C-alpha positions in Angstrom: -58.3 11.6 -85.0 -55.3 11.2 -82.7 -52.5 9.2 -84.2 -50.0 8.2 -81.4 -47.0 6.1 -80.6 -46.2 5.6 -76.9 -43.0 3.5 -77.1 -39.8 5.1 -78.3 -36.2 5.0 -77.1 -33.1 7.2 -77.8 -29.3 7.2 -77.3 -29.4 7.4 -73.5 -30.2 3.7 -73.1 -27.1 2.7 -75.0 -28.6 0.6 -77.7 -30.8 3.1 -79.7 -29.8 5.7 -82.2 -30.6 9.4 -82.2 -31.7 12.1 -79.8 -35.2 12.6 -78.3 -35.7 15.5 -80.7 -35.0 13.3 -83.7 -37.9 11.0 -82.6 -40.3 14.0 -82.2 -39.4 15.3 -85.6 -39.9 11.8 -87.1 -43.3 11.7 -85.5 -44.3 15.0 -87.0 -43.1 13.8 -90.4 -45.1 10.5 -90.0 -48.3 12.5 -89.3 -48.6 11.7 -85.6 -50.5 14.0 -83.3 -49.1 12.5 -80.1 -45.6 11.0 -79.4 -44.6 9.3 -76.2 -40.9 9.3 -75.1 -40.4 6.2 -73.0 -36.7 5.3 -72.6 -35.7 2.4 -70.4 -35.7 3.0 -66.7 -32.4 3.0 -64.9 -31.6 0.1 -62.6 -32.8 2.0 -59.6 -32.1 -0.9 -57.1 -28.5 -1.4 -58.1 -25.7 0.3 -56.1 -23.9 1.4 -59.2 -25.0 4.6 -60.8 -24.8 3.1 -64.3 -25.3 -0.7 -63.9 -25.8 -1.7 -67.5 -24.5 1.0 -69.9 -25.6 -0.9 -73.1 -29.1 -1.5 -71.8 -30.3 1.6 -69.8 -29.4 5.1 -68.7 -27.6 5.9 -65.4 -29.7 6.8 -62.3 -28.1 10.2 -62.3 -29.2 10.7 -65.9 -32.9 10.2 -65.1 -33.7 13.8 -64.0 -32.0 15.2 -67.1 -34.1 12.8 -69.2 -37.2 14.2 -67.7 -36.1 17.8 -68.0 -35.3 17.3 -71.7 -38.6 15.7 -72.5 -40.5 18.5 -70.7 -38.4 21.2 -72.5 -39.1 19.6 -75.9 -42.8 19.2 -75.0 -43.0 23.0 -74.6 -40.9 23.7 -77.7 -43.0 21.5 -80.0 -46.5 22.0 -78.5 -47.8 23.8 -81.5 -46.9 20.9 -83.8 -47.4 17.7 -81.7 -48.2 16.6 -78.2 -45.1 15.2 -76.5 -45.8 12.8 -73.5 -43.4 11.9 -70.8 -43.2 8.1 -70.4 -40.8 5.5 -69.2 -40.4 1.9 -70.1 -40.0 0.5 -66.6 -38.5 -2.9 -65.7 -40.7 -4.9 -63.2 -38.8 -6.6 -60.5 -41.2 -7.7 -57.7 -38.5 -7.5 -55.0 -37.6 -3.9 -56.0 -41.1 -2.6 -56.7 -41.1 0.0 -53.9 -37.7 1.4 -55.0 -39.0 1.9 -58.5 -42.3 3.4 -57.3 -40.4 5.9 -55.1 -38.0 6.8 -57.9 -40.9 7.8 -60.2 -43.0 9.7 -57.6 -41.4 13.1 -57.9 -41.9 13.5 -61.7 -44.9 14.5 -63.9 -44.9 11.2 -65.8 -47.8 10.7 -68.2 -47.6 6.9 -68.3 -45.4 4.0 -67.3 -44.9 1.0 -69.5 -44.4 -2.0 -67.3 -42.2 -4.6 -69.1 -40.9 -7.9 -67.8 -37.4 -8.1 -69.3 -36.0 -10.7 -66.8 -37.2 -13.9 -65.3 -35.1 -15.8 -62.8 -32.4 -13.2 -63.4 -32.0 -14.0 -67.1 -33.0 -11.7 -69.9 -36.1 -12.8 -71.9 -34.0 -12.0 -75.0 -31.2 -14.3 -74.1 -31.0 -16.9 -76.9 -29.2 -19.4 -74.7 -31.6 -19.7 -71.8 -33.7 -22.4 -73.6 -30.6 -24.5 -74.4 -29.9 -24.8 -70.7 -33.5 -25.6 -69.6 -34.8 -29.2 -69.9 -37.8 -29.3 -72.2 -39.9 -30.7 -69.3 -39.5 -27.4 -67.6 -40.5 -25.1 -70.5 -44.1 -24.9 -69.4 -43.0 -23.8 -65.9 -40.9 -21.1 -67.4 -43.7 -19.8 -69.5 -46.1 -19.9 -66.5 -43.6 -17.9 -64.4 -43.3 -15.3 -67.1 -47.0 -14.7 -67.2 -47.3 -14.7 -63.5 -44.9 -11.8 -63.4 -46.8 -10.0 -66.1 -50.0 -10.5 -64.1 -48.3 -9.2 -60.9 -47.1 -6.1 -62.8 -50.7 -5.4 -63.9 -51.9 -5.7 -60.3 -49.4 -3.2 -58.8 -51.3 -0.2 -60.0 -48.1 1.5 -61.0 -48.2 0.9 -64.8 -50.7 2.3 -67.3 -49.4 0.1 -70.2 -48.0 -3.5 -70.3 -45.2 -3.8 -72.8 -44.7 -6.5 -75.4 -46.3 -9.3 -73.3 -45.2 -12.2 -75.5 -41.7 -10.8 -76.3 -40.0 -13.9 -74.9 -40.7 -15.4 -78.4 -38.5 -12.6 -79.9 -35.3 -14.8 -80.2 -37.1 -18.1 -79.5 -40.2 -18.3 -81.7 -41.0 -21.8 -80.4 -42.0 -20.0 -77.1 -45.4 -19.4 -78.6 -46.0 -23.1 -79.0 -45.1 -24.1 -75.4 -48.4 -25.5 -74.1 -49.9 -25.5 -70.6 -49.7 -21.8 -69.6 -53.2 -20.8 -70.9 -54.6 -20.2 -67.4 -51.7 -17.9 -66.5 -52.0 -15.9 -69.8 -55.7 -15.5 -69.2 -55.2 -14.3 -65.7 -52.7 -11.7 -66.9 -55.2 -10.5 -69.6 -58.0 -10.4 -67.0 -55.7 -8.3 -64.7 -55.3 -5.7 -67.5 -59.0 -5.4 -67.8 -59.7 -5.3 -64.1 -57.1 -2.7 -63.4 -58.2 -0.5 -66.3 -54.8 -0.4 -68.0 -53.8 -1.3 -71.6 -51.8 -3.8 -73.5 -49.5 -2.4 -76.2 -49.4 -3.7 -79.7 -45.7 -3.5 -80.2 -44.5 -3.6 -83.8 -40.8 -4.3 -83.0 -41.2 -8.1 -83.3 -40.3 -7.6 -86.9 -36.7 -6.7 -85.8 -36.3 -10.0 -84.0 -36.3 -13.7 -85.1 -40.0 -14.1 -84.3 -41.2 -11.4 -86.8 -44.6 -9.8 -86.7 -46.0 -8.0 -83.7 -46.3 -8.5 -79.9 -48.7 -9.9 -78.8 -50.1 -12.5 -81.2 -53.6 -12.1 -82.8 -54.7 -15.1 -80.7 -53.7 -13.3 -77.6 -55.4 -10.1 -78.7 -58.6 -12.0 -79.4 -58.5 -13.3 -75.8 -57.8 -9.8 -74.5 -60.9 -8.5 -76.3 -63.0 -11.2 -74.7 -61.9 -10.1 -71.3 -62.5 -6.4 -72.1 -58.9 -5.3 -72.0 -57.9 -2.0 -73.7 -55.0 -1.8 -76.1 -52.5 0.9 -77.2 -49.8 1.3 -79.8 -46.0 1.3 -79.5 -43.5 1.0 -82.2 -40.7 0.4 -79.7 -38.5 2.5 -82.1 -34.8 2.4 -81.5 -34.2 4.4 -84.6 -36.2 7.5 -85.6 -37.3 6.0 -88.9 -39.5 3.4 -87.1 -41.7 5.9 -85.2 -45.3 5.1 -86.0 -44.2 2.0 -87.9 -47.2 0.0 -89.2 -49.7 2.1 -87.2 -52.4 1.9 -89.9 -51.9 -1.9 -90.3 -52.3 -2.4 -86.6 -55.4 -0.2 -86.6 -57.0 -2.2 -89.4 -56.1 -5.6 -87.7 -57.6 -4.5 -84.4 -60.9 -3.6 -86.2 -60.9 -7.0 -87.9 -60.4 -8.7 -84.5 -63.4 -6.7 -83.1 -61.9 -3.9 -81.1 -63.7 -0.5 -81.4 -61.2 1.7 -79.6 -57.6 2.0 -78.4 -56.1 4.4 -75.9 -53.2 6.5 -74.8 -52.4 8.2 -71.5 -52.0 11.8 -70.5 -51.2 12.5 -66.9 -52.0 8.8 -66.2 -55.5 9.4 -67.4 -56.8 7.2 -70.2 -57.6 9.0 -73.5 -60.0 6.9 -75.6 -59.5 7.0 -79.4 -62.1 5.3 -81.6 -60.7 2.9 -84.2 
């Protein structure tokens, strides 16, 4: 049975530790058969080469990133399958720029992640202090509308951490009134034959636990959406973190399979 982790970072992004090879070796030690390398996309639409050094790699670094993953894929092919991925930001206004930036490369999968809404990071602890509580529902609706749009683009194979806005604001989960928008996002995942990731990095934030919540996964199952696994490791020791626990939980919820992607084609793995 394939044991996989599609979501890993390394030192190029400026806020993770270790080289790509360290994550591959950690995956082998953890008994994985497939490891996806998926560092943060550069800010392709910005004029500067390196717009946010502590958040993402420079645009000029992207070809070297691809080259290194492909070289290590060949080096380790007898021990583990290495997949070339990217965790891509989704900015509707810059969609075509990002799409064109990825087109020349043999990418196995793209994780589409909404990291910004209204120009503010979803992990910004202060955003909620500045927003009147009467507007909280609108903020949540807007977030899930962006996630739905990202699913409908056809560019992404995986949607990343779809309730991660709770990371440093756990009360986000309890904001009412966005159920329709959440359901529409989950339906879009099913209709476009892509996958939601179960991301175990919530434990490294205030919210704890995983993204998304069990309740959201139950709704995703009802709509027929596929799921995948990502540790979102920023240190090699977290590669494959809680894989068996996630597998067991998915079976309890009622899933019978999860998936990963090779050359953008879905590979089905029974639970």
